N, C-alpha and C positions, 0 to 999 in steps of 0.2 A: 177902541175897546177899553172899557173900564176894567182895570186889573184888580179892583177891590182892595187897594192898599191904603186908602185914606184912613188915618187913625191907627193903623197897625203899628206895633212896637217892634223894632228890629235892633238887634245887637250885631255889629260888624267888627271883626278883628282885622288887623292889618289894613286899616282904612284911612291912613293919613295920606296915601298917595297911590298911584297906579290903579290896579284893578279894584282894590277895596274902596278907594275914594270914588272912583267912577260909579261903582254900585251904590254907595251911600248917596251920591248926588242924584242918581236916577230914582232911588227910593224917596228922597226928599221931594223931588219934583212931583211924585205921585201922592204926596201928602202923608207919607209914613212918618212916624215919630222915631227918631233914631239915636242910638248910642254908638259912638265910634271909639275904637281903641287902637293903640299902637305903642311901640316902645319909646319913640322920640317925642317928648312932650312938646317941644317947640313946633315940630311939623304937625302934630296933632292939633294944637291950638290954632294954627293957621288954617288947617282943614275945617275945623269947627267954625271959624269965622267966615270962611267961604260958603259953608252950607247954611249959615244963618239967613242968607238972603231969600231962602225958599219959604220963610215964614211958617216953619214947623218946629216942633221941639227937637233940639239937638243937644246932646251932652257928650263931653269928651272924657274918656276914662283911660289914663295912661296905664300900661301894663305889658308885661313880657309873658307871653303864653307858654314859654318853656318852663316857667316856675309852677310847681304843683298846685299852689293855692290861687293862682291868678284867675282861673276860670270861675271859681266860686265868688271871688271878689267882683269880677266884671258883671256876672249875672245878678248878684245881690244888689249891686249899685244901680243897675238898670231897673230892677224891680222897685227899689226904694224911691227912685226919682220919677220914673215914668209910669209905674204902677202895674207892670205886667211884662210879658214877653211872648211875642207871636212868631218871630222870625229870627233864626240864628244863621249868620253868614260867617263861615270859618275860613279865614285866609291867613296864612302864617309865613308868607314868603317861601323861599326854597333853599334847600341845602346848597353848599358851595360845589362848584365843579371839581372834578378830579377823577383820575383813573383808579381802579381798584388797588393797585400796588402803592399808590401815593397816600392812601388813607389809613389812619390809625383807628383803633377801637374807640377812642374818645370821639373821633369824628362821627362814627356811626351812632353813638349814644346821643350826641347833640342833635343829629338829624332826626332821630326817633322822637326826641322830646319836642322838636320844632314841628315836624310834619305829621306825626302820628299821635303821640300822647296829648298834644294840644287839643286834638279832636275828642279823644276819650274824656278828658277832664272837662272841657266846655260842655259837651253833650250831657255828661252826668250832672253837672251843675244846673243845666237848663231844663232838664226833663220835668221836674216838679212844676215849673211854671208853664212849659209848653202844654202840659196835660190840662191846664186850666184855660187854654186858648181855644177859640172856635175854629181857627184856621192855622194850626201850627206847621211850620216847615223849617227844615235844616238844609243848608246848601254848603257843600264842601268845595273849595277851590283846589283841584288836583292838577293834572297836567296830561297832555296828549301822550306823554311818555308811558302812561299805564297801558296804552294800546300799542305803542311803537317806541321802544326805548331810544333815547337820545344819546349819541356818543359823548363820552366824558362826563356823564351825569349819573353815575352808578348809584349814588345815594338817593337821588330823586326817583330814578327808575324803580328802585327796590322798595323804598318806604312808602311812596305814594300808592303803589299797588296794594300794600297792606291797608292803607287808609280807605281806598275805594271798596276794598273787601269789607271793612267795618261798616261803611255807609250802606252797602247793599244788604248786609245782614240785618242792620237796624231797620231798614225799610220793610223787611220780611217780618221781623220780630214785633215791630210796633205799629204796623199798618192797621191792625185791628183797633188801635186807639185813635186813629185818624191823624197820626203824626207822619208827615211825609219827609223822606230823606233822599236827596239827590246829590250828585256830584257834577261839576262842570269841568271840562277838560280843555283848557286853553292851549293853543299852540303859540307860536312866536307872535308876541304882541308888543307894541311900542311902549315899553316901560323901562325904568331904570335897571331892573334886574336883567332884562334882555340885553341892554347896552353893556352891562358887566360881563354877561356870558359871551357876547360877541367880542369884547375886548380880550377875554381869556383865550378864546378860540384863535383870534388873530395873533396873539403872542405866541401861542404854541406852534402855529403854522408859519410864522414869519411873514404874515400878510398885514393888511390894514383892516380896521373896523368896517370901513365902507365896503371893502371887497367881500368881507364875510357877510355883511347884511345883504349885499346884492346876490350872493350865492344862495343865501337862505330864502330870499324872496323868490328866487327862481324855482324853489321846490313847491311853491303854492300855485295851484291853477289860477288864482286871482293875481299872482305876480307881486304880492306885497304882504307885509305883516298886517295884523289886525290892529284896531285901536282899542283903548280901554273902554270907550263909549260903546263900541260894538259888543264887546264882552258884557258890559253892564246890562244892555237891553235883554240879552238872553238870561242873565242871572236873575234880574228882577222878575221876569216872567215865571221862571221856575219857583221863585219864592212866593209868588202871588197866588191868591185864591183862584185866579183864572186858570191855573195849572193844577186844579184840585184832583185830577185823576192821574197825575204823573208822580210816581214814586219809584225809587230804585233805578232811576235813569242816570246814565253816565254820558253826558252830552258833550261831544267835541265841538269846540268853537275854534276852528282851525283853518278856515278858508280852503278846505279840501286837501290840506297837507297830508292827512292820514290816508294811506293808500288801500287799507284793508276793506273788506266788505262788511265786517261786523265789529 
């Protein structure tokens, strides 16, 4: 299937590693022109070098999406260098683990800036350019926790639910302009963040990381975690013109881990 991505211009945040990098790689393979962003300049430069082999335009834009002006800087730079914006992929990592009683108000504010306000600011900055595109799409990376809360992740469980509420609302508000808004809900995937969460879980329970990974794998009907590449295939489809009639979708990419019907 031709996804219709050749020549499309995409901005991806949180794209130096993990899910964001895998998605950037999949878009590059399809011939999209991409701008990648992340906080760590060295990791970002390395990611850009790796993507260069796909013979498409790739620019690297360091930035911390928790800062109020970063969204406008990233979008502006993408437009200035690549000449437009068709696709916006918003990935901002996740808040730290912790039980409710362990968290201070400052922890909540940091998590809101990271996982919610980053979306608000990036989308506001991108809208004028998306309105000029013939196939505009926004994809938010959320979590399966919005359907099934994960123990010891109260920040992520709470704030990501607000984020998917934003995405669904914008799908309804801006659908008449042809701008599609979707969210993708990964479960446990083989990334550095999941390794950190498994380490935290092992420390709290007095077990080992290997034990916790095995226990988590047992929760999936497929008996394993997903890979970033499996996530990226679903993400790229949702971003592509091939998914032109999909908007307001909250797609679990979870290997069947979520047990609910809806």
